[in-house]
N, C-alpha and C positions, 0 to 999 in steps of 0.2 A: 267301334259304334261312333258315329258322328252326332255330336251335338245331344240334345235331350229326346232322343227318339223313343218311341214306345217299345214295349216288350214285343220282341218278334219270336212269338211262341204259340202255339196252339193251332186252332182251325184258322185256315187262310181261304175265305170265300172268294170264288172268282166268277164274275158274272158270265152268264151263257150269251150266245148271240141272238138275243131276242130283239126284235125291231119295237114292239109295242112297249111304251114307256109304263103303263099302268100296271100290268102284270109283273114286270122287272121290278118296280118299286115295291109292290105287295109282297114279293117273295122275299127281297133283300131286307125289308123291314122285319119280316118274321124271323129272319136269321140274327139281324141285330137285336131285336127285342128278347131273342132266346140266349143271348150272352156272346154272340159272335161279335169280336172287335177288331178284325182283320179283314179288309174287304179290297179287292182288286176289280176295276173295271175294265173289261176286255171285251171289244168288239171289232171284228173283222170285216163287218158288211155294212153297218151304218154309215151314212154319210157325215160329213162334218157338222152340219147343223144338228143332226139327231144325237150324234156323239156329245155335242155340248150341252143339249137339252138333258141327256141322260145324266152325265156327270154333274151338272149344276144342280139337279134334284138329288142325286146321291150325296153330294157334298152336305146338302142340307140334313139329310137323313143321317149321315156319320156323325155330324156335329151334335145332333139331337142326342144320339147314343154314346157319345164321346168314343167312337170308333175311328180307326185308321182307315184312310182312303188312298190307294195307290192306283196309278193310272199304268195301263200297260201299253208300251211301245210308242208313247205320244208326250214327248217332254213339254212341247208348246201347250198342249191341253192341260196337263198337270200344273204348269204354272198360271195358266189363265184362271182356273177355279181355286187356286191355292190348296190344291191337294197336298196330303202328307208326303208324297213322294211318287217315283216312276218306276217302272220294271222294264228293262230292255232286254230284248233277244240279241243273239249275236250278229244280225244284220239290221238293227233297228236304231243304231246311233252308237256313238263313242262314249264309253263309259266316262272316260277322264273329262270329257267336254260336258256330259251331262252332270258330273260332279260339281264342276265349276259353276255351271247355271243355276244348279239347285241351292248351292250354299251349303254349309255344313250340318244344319239342323234338319234338312229333308232326308227322307229315306231313299236309297238307291239300291234296287235288286237286279240281279243278273240270271239270266237263263244260261245255265252251263250244260245242258243236256245230258250226255253221257261221259263228260270230260273234266277230270281233276285238273288238268292244264288251264282250261278256261275259267276254273274257280280261282286259281292263284292268280292269273291275270286280273281277274274281278277285283280281288281283295286288294292287289297293288294300285288298282284305279280308283279305290275309295269305295266299293260296294259294301253295303250294310249286311246283305244276305245274298247267298247263292241258292239257285233252284236246279235240281236234277230231275231227270225223267226221260221217257215215260217208264214207270215201274210195272204199270199194268196196262192191259188192254183198254184204251182209251175212245169213247165215242166222239170226243172233241177232235183227237188226232189218231185214227185209227192205225195208221201205217208209221207211226212214230216208232223209232228203235228203242229196244229196253236198256234201261240202265240198272247196273248192278247195285245190289245193296251195300256192297263195299264202299261205294262212294259217299255214304251217309257218315261213316266214321273214319275212313282211311284219308284224312286230309291234314295239311300242314298249316292252314289258317285256323283262326279260331271264330270265324263268322258263324250266324246261325244258318242253318241249312233247311232248305224247303224241299219237300218231295212232292212230285205231281205225276199225273197220269193214271186215270182208272182207279182212283181211290175210293173205297167204300168203307163203311163201319167194320166189315168183316175182314178186310185186308190191312187196315190202318195200324193195327196193334203191332204187326211184323215190322212196318216202317219206323214207328216210334221206338220199338225195341232196338232197331239197327242204329238209331240215332238221329232220326229226323226231328227237329225243332218246330217245324210247322209242316201242316198238311194242306196242300193247295186242291181244293174240291169244287167241281162246277156241276156236273150231271147228278151225282149222288145227293146234293143238296137241292138244287133248284128243281129237279124232276121227282124229288121224294113226295110220297103221298102225304106225309106230315112233315113239313119243313122244320117247324119248330122242335119236335121230337128227334129229328135226324140231327140237328144242330146241336141239341143238348147232349145227345149220344157221343158224337165227335168229341165234344168239349170233356166230357167225363174220362175219355180215354187218356188225357193229359193230366188228370188229377194224380196226386201220389196215393198209393195204396193206404187205406184207413187201417 
């Protein structure tokens, strides 16, 4: 872990590709107000101005709730709003260069898909956590190849590991039992009939048995 980074464990909420700022903020605040403390801004369709507007507002929200804000695939945007870190895919930038620009105290996450070798490279480059997936059919990436559960525990580094892809409150316990430290969730959170209750359900899954 680099610097005094926050705890990388538990529910990792990821924003959906919504253009309208108001519902995005309303849903995100429901997650944060219900105890969610890890948030990633991810948008593949918004233009630069809208992305900046979104993350500026989300930065205010995450500060209000003492939550961590990570920006997906855009190091410059993360630096512009003083986000807590950035998450990069395999084709979204060099991890070594990102670590140098971020400094030691910011969080660097890396998508490693279905590859333990990519996770080892990410660890060597200074990543703070690695993400594997897709573990289940995902509305966000329906054609993504499946990742094996073994990836969650058969690793030679000691970085926190994040699972992603089609995660729901029903299948989440399987991933936690296999070794996932974080669960990245988009649709099951943001499209939930009761976002607050769903957030709390996910969070309870990480609590030790009483």
